[in-house]
N, C-alpha and C positions, 0 to 999 in steps of 0.2 A: 786044149787048154794052153794056149800060147799067150803068156803074159810077161810082164817085166819082172825080173828077179829083184827082190828087195832084201837087203841085209837088215834083219830086224834090229840088231844092235845099233846100226847106223841110223835107222829110222827113229829109234827110241832116243838116241843122243840128239838128233836134230830137233825132235819134239821138245825135249828138255831144254835145249839151247834157246828155242823160240820162247818158251815159257819164262826163262830167266831174263831174256831180253825185254819181254813185255813188262815184267815186274820192275826191271831197272828203269824203263821209260816212265812208268807210273811214279816211282820214287823220285825221279828227276823232276817231274812236273810238280810233285808235292813239296819236296824239300829244296829244290834247286832254284829258289827265287831270291831276288835281291831284297834288301831291307825295305826299299821304297815300295816294292810290289806287295810285300807282306803287310806293310802299314796301310796301303791303299785297300787291300782286301779286308783287313780288320775294320777299317773305317766304314767301308761299304756294308759289311755285315752288321755293325753297330747301328748304322743309319737305318737299315732295313728292320732291325729288331725294334728300334724306337718307333718307327712308322707303324709297325704292326701293333705295338703296345698302345699307340695313340688311337687305334681303331677298336680297341677292346671295349666292350660294353660293360657298364657297371652293373653288378648283380646286387639287387636290393632285397 
């Protein structure tokens, strides 16, 4: 049984550090946008919603 010795506390801390970094990256992508990017995304979603509603069939 010759394997690499691993400190469990260091492994746990490294795992937690990576999880926090991933969460921070997700938040940066979600909230770290300029005003024009937010407006563009909002306009795009409104345009897509209007297009989808335009294809709605009337129920009689």
